[in-house]
C-alpha positions in Angstrom: 0.2 0.4 -0.2 3.2 2.3 0.6 4.6 1.4 -3.0 4.7 4.1 -5.3 2.9 4.0 -8.4 3.3 5.4 -11.9 -0.3 6.1 -14.2 -1.3 7.5 -17.4 -3.9 10.0 -15.9 -3.0 13.3 -19.0 -2.3 15.1 -16.7 -5.4 14.1 -14.3 -4.3 13.5 -11.3 -8.2 11.6 -10.6 -7.6 7.6 -10.4 -3.6 8.6 -8.8 -6.0 9.5 -5.7 -8.2 7.4 -6.7 -5.7 4.9 -6.5 -4.5 5.5 -3.0 -1.0 5.4 -3.4 1.5 7.8 -4.3 3.3 8.8 -7.1 3.4 10.4 -10.7 0.3 11.1 -13.6 2.6 10.2 -16.4 1.1 11.1 -19.7 0.7 8.5 -22.9 3.4 10.0 -24.2 5.3 9.4 -21.7 4.6 5.3 -21.3 6.6 4.8 -24.2 9.8 7.2 -23.3 12.2 4.4 -21.5 14.6 7.5 -19.9 11.3 8.7 -18.7 9.9 5.7 -16.4 13.3 4.9 -15.8 13.7 8.1 -14.0 10.7 7.2 -11.7 12.0 3.9 -10.8 15.5 6.2 -10.1 12.9 8.0 -7.6 11.3 4.6 -6.0 8.7 3.8 -8.4 7.6 0.7 -8.6 4.0 0.2 -10.5 3.3 0.9 -13.9 -0.9 1.7 -14.2 -2.0 1.5 -17.9 -5.6 2.6 -18.4 -6.1 0.5 -21.4 -9.3 3.1 -22.7 -6.3 5.5 -22.8 -3.2 3.8 -24.6 -3.6 0.7 -26.6 -0.2 -0.1 -26.5 2.1 -2.7 -24.5 5.3 -2.3 -22.5 8.7 -4.1 -22.1 7.9 -4.8 -18.5 6.9 -7.6 -16.5 3.3 -7.8 -17.0 1.5 -8.3 -13.2 -1.4 -8.1 -13.6 -4.3 -7.1 -16.2 -8.7 -6.6 -16.5 -10.6 -4.5 -18.9 -9.6 -1.3 -18.0 -6.3 -1.6 -16.4 -2.7 -3.2 -17.6 -0.3 -3.0 -14.3 3.6 -3.6 -14.3 6.6 -4.2 -12.8 8.7 -1.2 -12.4 11.7 -1.9 -13.0 15.1 -0.6 -15.4 
């Protein structure tokens, strides 16, 4: 529950607040920016939540959960 997360809210932090977590809100384009993702990982990001309704791609990170609305990846270098 204390792990930092990232979610592609595209400027809207509502989903991060509703997750009852702290972390980063990113844009869809930042999900494909390896430098941005690595920086967040180095600052303590543990998981990346991808809103499937907003972003249709996939990440190279380890997928640990998926449903109709979200993909959850482990944040790693």
